N, C-alpha and C positions, 0 to 999 in steps of 0.2 A: 177739146184737144185730146188726142190719144197718142202715146208714144210706146213703142215696144221694140225690143231688140229683134233683129231680123237678119239672118245669114251674113254675118260679118259687118253689119252696120245697124241701122235703125229704120223702122217705118214710122212715119208721122202722118196722122190724119187730123185735119182741121175742118170742122164744120160751121158754117155760118148760115143763119136763117135766111130763107129766100123771101125777104119782105116785099120784093117787087111783085110777087104773086098776089099779095093781098091789097096793095096800094095801087089805085088806078094811076096810070101814067097821065101826065098833064094835070093832075088834081092839085089843089092848094097843099094838101098833105104830102104829096110826092115832091113838090117844089121845096117845101120846108125841110124835108128829110135830106134832100140834096144840099140845101144851104148848110145844114148842121153837119152833114158828112159822116158822123159817127156818134156813138153814145160815149160819154166821158165818165169815168169812174175815179172818184177821189175819196180819200178817207172819210167816211160818214156822209158822203154826198154823191149823187149821180145826176148827170144831165142827159136825159134820153134822146135819142135821135127821133123816136116816134113816141106818140102818147103812151103812158104806162099801160093802159089797157091792152094795147097791141104789143109793146116791147116786153112786157112781163106776162102776157097771155098768149094770144093767137099766134103770134110770130116767134115766141120764145121756144128754144130747143130744150123743153123740160124733159126729164126722164120718163120713159114708158108712155110717151105721147107721140104718135106720129106727126111729123111736120115736114114741110117742103124745106130743102136745104141744098146749099152748094157745098160739096165736100172735096177738099184737096187731099190726095193720097200721095204722099212723097216717100221715096226711098233714099236713104242716106248711106254713104259708104262709111268705113271705120273712121275716116278723118272728118266726117260731117258734111262732105260735099254732096249735094243732091245729084243723083244719078238717074232718076226717073220721077215724073209727076203726071198724075191723071186727075182730071176734074170731073 
């Protein structure tokens, strides 16, 4: 998540790893990831959507490491209303 002031409002960028690039469609792992739907973060505990080797490694958006991702780039006006979004 990245937020900055921008010409009378704000620019918000949100990136999420493109796990579907690494997980074969119709595989058991893909089906289990769909069943879980998301990773859940609790105080002192985490339930990953994917095995940790993937979610904390190959698919993780670590700093200084190129990764495939989907990036939402949004512009908000001064009131916080979204005026433009690109993906």
